[in-house]
N, C-alpha and C positions, 0 to 999 in steps of 0.2 A: 459473279459475286464467286466469292473464294469456298471450300471447303472447311477452312480454319471456324470460323461460326457453329457449326456443327458439331465439332469434334465433341467436350463440352455435353453438349446434349444431346450426343451417341454413348454418354457412360449411365443416362438414369434411364432414355427412356425406355426401353422396354422395363421397368417394376414397374407397371402396369397390366403388362402381354403375361410376366412370369406365371400366374395358372394355370391361360392358356400355353403355352411354353415348357412346364411341365408335364400338366396334360395330355402336347401331342409326342413330346418322349418320356410319354408312361412310365413315368417320375413322382412318388411323392416326399424326398427327402428333402425337410423347410429348411436346410443348412444346405443346401446341394441349391436350392431358389434362392438364397439369400447369394449364395456367390457368382453363379450364371451375370448379376447386376455388376456385382464391387472385381469383377476380376478385372473389364475393363480397364479401375484406375490400377491395378498391379501394372498392368501394360505402360502405365501414365508414368507411374514409378522403376519402370526396369526403363523405358525407350529410353529418356537422358544420356544414362548413361554408358548407349552405346554412341545415338546417332550430335550428342554433343564433341565428343574426339572425333566425325565421320567427315563434321561437315568440318574440323580445322585442316582437314587432310584433303578432303574433296572438293572442295568449298560448297559453301552452300546453299548456291539454284540446285546442283546434282541434287542433295536432298533434301532438299525440297520438292522439288517433283516427282523424285524418291514414294519422302515419305506421303502427301497426294496421291498417289497411283494406290501407292500400298493400302495405305487408309479410304478407298475405296473400295476396292479388292475384296480382304479380309472385310468389311461392311455386309456384301453382297454373299463369299459367303458365311459370311455367318446364318444372312435369311437363306439361305435355299442348307441350310449344314441338316442331315440327312440320322441325326445322333448326339444326345446331350456331350459328351466329350468332345465333339469337331463343332458344335457350339464353340463351348466355354476358349479350347485354341484359340480361336477365329476372331472372337471377344478380345481375349487378350492381345492377339499378334495386331489387334485393333486400335486399341487403346497405348500399344508398343507405337503403331506409327502415327499414332491422329494427337502421339506429344509431340511431331515434332518442329510446327511454327512457336510452338512456346517454349521449344526448346533453341532453338534460335534465333529465336524473333529479337529477345537484346544484340544477340550478336551483329544480327543484317542493321538494326540503329548504330550502333556502334562504327561500324564500317565504313555506315554510309554521311554524316554527318561527323563535325566541326565537336573536340568534343569543349567548345565553349557552350554548345546547342542540342548536346544528347540528353539532360535532365528535361526539357521540354521534348526531346521526340518519345523520350520514353513515358511519361506522364501523357500524351496525347495516347502513343499507343497507348497505354495498361487504361487510360479511360474507354477509348470507342472498346478496345473487349468487353471489358464487365459491361457497356454501355448494353450494350449488341441483345442482349440477356441472358443469353447462352451461358451461363456460370453456375458453377455448384451449386 
């Protein structure tokens, strides 16, 4: 199973555990608590600005592979963080790497499908993504 379906889930999965996270890092700042959840989406916002051009320069396969491995590493690093800034940085980087399939998925379909079949292929790709139940 691809890591793709877990990425959007990773953006909000920590929300119920924020009180425990803030307690573990000895912080009671409510704004910072909210930021620990939303910083992942900031990575989702800025990731495509780098990932899309890199996929055109180096090819999509290597970008998919680097994105998958990076997402896994950054998520593990966030899980073993020893302080709040480290946690926040790795959450951001996890979002940055995690947006890879969403960023270049359409380009991959365009590379693989003839022009007259792209619309249907894009519709199937989008339906499968949203039907997985792992959307925002």
